[in-house]
TORKOLSE-279163 format. One record per residue: residue in one letter; chain; x, y, z of N, C-alpha, C in turn. Coordinates in Angstrom, 1 decimal, decimal comma. Layout:
<bazas>
{a A {X Y Z} {X Y Z} {X Y Z}}
...
</bazas>
This chain:
<bazas>
{m A {29,3 -3,3 10,4} {28,0 -2,8 9,2} {26,8 -3,2 9,6}}
{s A {26,0 -2,2 9,2} {24,3 -3,0 9,6} {23,4 -3,1 8,3}}
{p A {22,7 -4,5 7,9} {21,9 -3,5 6,2} {21,1 -3,1 5,9}}
{p A {20,8 -2,4 5,0} {20,4 -1,1 4,4} {18,9 -1,0 5,1}}
{a A {18,8 -0,3 5,5} {16,8 -0,7 5,2} {15,8 -0,2 4,6}}
{t A {14,9 -1,5 4,2} {14,4 -1,9 3,1} {12,5 0,0 3,9}}
{t A {12,9 1,0 3,1} {11,7 2,3 3,2} {10,8 2,3 1,7}}
{a A {10,0 3,1 2,4} {9,4 3,7 0,8} {10,0 4,4 -0,4}}
{r A {11,2 5,3 0,3} {11,6 5,7 -0,7} {12,3 5,2 -1,6}}
{r A {12,9 3,5 -1,6} {13,9 2,4 -2,5} {12,9 2,1 -3,3}}
{w A {11,4 2,5 -3,4} {10,5 2,2 -4,4} {9,9 4,0 -5,2}}
{a A {9,8 3,2 -6,3} {9,4 4,5 -7,8} {8,5 5,2 -7,3}}
{r A {7,9 5,1 -6,0} {6,3 6,0 -5,5} {6,2 5,6 -3,7}}
{p A {6,4 6,9 -3,0} {5,6 5,7 -1,9} {4,3 5,1 -1,5}}
{f A {3,9 4,4 -0,5} {2,7 3,5 -0,4} {2,9 3,3 0,8}}
{a A {1,7 2,5 1,6} {1,7 2,3 2,9} {0,5 0,8 3,1}}
{l A {1,2 0,4 4,4} {0,2 -0,8 4,0} {-0,8 -0,8 5,2}}
{a A {-1,6 -1,3 4,9} {-3,1 -0,8 6,4} {-3,9 -1,6 6,1}}
{l A {-4,3 -2,6 7,1} {-5,5 -3,1 7,3} {-7,1 -2,6 7,4}}
{v A {-7,8 -2,7 6,6} {-9,1 -2,1 6,6} {-10,4 -2,9 6,6}}
{a A {-11,1 -2,3 7,6} {-12,1 -3,7 8,2} {-13,3 -3,8 6,3}}
{a A {-13,1 -4,7 5,8} {-14,5 -4,5 4,8} {-14,0 -4,1 3,3}}
{g A {-12,0 -4,1 3,4} {-11,9 -3,0 2,5} {-11,9 -3,4 1,7}}
{r A {-11,5 -4,7 1,1} {-12,0 -5,1 -0,6} {-13,9 -4,5 -1,1}}
{d A {-14,4 -4,4 -0,5} {-15,8 -3,5 -0,5} {-15,1 -2,2 -0,6}}
{r A {-14,3 -1,9 -0,5} {-13,8 -0,4 -0,1} {-12,6 0,4 -1,0}}
{v A {-12,6 -0,7 -2,1} {-11,4 -0,3 -2,6} {-12,7 1,3 -4,1}}
{g A {-11,3 2,0 -3,9} {-12,0 3,9 -4,6} {-12,1 4,6 -3,6}}
{d A {-12,8 4,0 -2,2} {-12,7 4,9 -1,3} {-11,6 5,7 -0,6}}
{t A {-12,1 7,2 -0,6} {-10,8 7,8 0,7} {-11,2 7,5 1,7}}
{l A {-9,9 7,7 2,6} {-10,4 7,7 3,7} {-8,8 8,3 4,5}}
{l A {-8,7 8,6 6,2} {-7,9 9,7 6,5} {-7,6 9,2 7,0}}
{a A {-5,7 9,3 7,4} {-4,7 8,2 7,6} {-3,9 9,3 8,6}}
{p A {-4,1 8,9 9,5} {-2,8 9,4 10,7} {-1,3 9,6 10,5}}
{v A {-1,0 10,8 10,2} {0,7 11,0 9,9} {1,1 12,1 10,9}}
{g A {1,9 11,7 11,2} {2,1 12,9 13,0} {0,8 13,1 13,6}}
{d A {0,9 15,0 13,1} {-0,5 15,7 14,1} {-1,5 15,6 12,4}}
{d A {-1,2 15,3 11,6} {-1,7 15,4 10,7} {-3,0 14,3 9,7}}
{l A {-4,0 14,3 9,2} {-5,2 13,3 8,6} {-4,9 14,1 7,1}}
{v A {-4,2 12,5 6,6} {-3,6 12,7 5,0} {-5,2 11,9 4,6}}
{p A {-6,0 12,8 3,3} {-6,6 11,4 2,4} {-5,6 10,2 1,7}}
{v A {-5,9 9,3 2,1} {-5,4 8,2 1,6} {-6,8 7,6 0,4}}
{q A {-6,1 6,9 -0,9} {-7,6 6,1 -1,6} {-6,9 4,5 -1,1}}
{v A {-8,4 4,2 -0,8} {-7,6 2,3 -1,2} {-8,0 1,6 -2,5}}
{t A {-6,9 0,7 -2,1} {-6,8 0,4 -3,9} {-6,3 -1,1 -3,3}}
{e A {-6,3 -1,6 -5,0} {-6,4 -3,3 -5,0} {-5,0 -3,5 -4,7}}
{p A {-4,7 -4,1 -4,0} {-3,7 -5,4 -3,7} {-1,9 -5,0 -4,9}}
{v A {-1,9 -4,6 -4,6} {-0,4 -4,5 -6,0} {0,6 -5,7 -5,9}}
{l A {0,7 -5,9 -5,0} {1,4 -7,4 -4,9} {1,2 -8,6 -4,7}}
{y A {-0,3 -8,3 -5,4} {-1,4 -9,4 -5,2} {-1,0 -10,1 -6,9}}
{d A {-1,1 -11,5 -8,0} {-0,9 -11,4 -9,3} {-1,8 -12,5 -9,3}}
{p A {-3,1 -11,9 -9,3} {-4,2 -12,8 -9,2} {-3,8 -14,0 -10,5}}
{e A {-3,6 -13,6 -11,7} {-3,7 -14,3 -12,7} {-2,2 -15,0 -13,0}}
{g A {-1,1 -15,0 -12,3} {-0,1 -15,5 -12,0} {0,7 -15,3 -13,1}}
{t A {0,8 -13,8 -13,4} {1,8 -14,0 -15,2} {3,0 -13,3 -14,5}}
{k A {3,1 -13,0 -13,3} {4,8 -12,3 -12,8} {5,3 -13,5 -12,3}}
{r A {4,4 -14,8 -12,0} {5,0 -15,7 -11,6} {5,5 -16,8 -12,4}}
{d A {4,7 -17,3 -13,4} {4,7 -17,9 -14,6} {5,5 -17,0 -15,9}}
{g A {5,6 -15,9 -15,8} {7,0 -15,2 -16,7} {5,8 -14,7 -17,8}}
</bazas>
């Protein structure tokens, strides 16, 4: 039996990861991302898995 695949469906809401040139300077910008044959508007946000205050690590 193979291990379960990790997909966006396992999270409360879908997400995507991307490398964006000058990404930190573009937080809040809307970009177009290819999904199949379509271009879908996406918003550049702060990294959600980054914990700058260390609150999740330190409790």
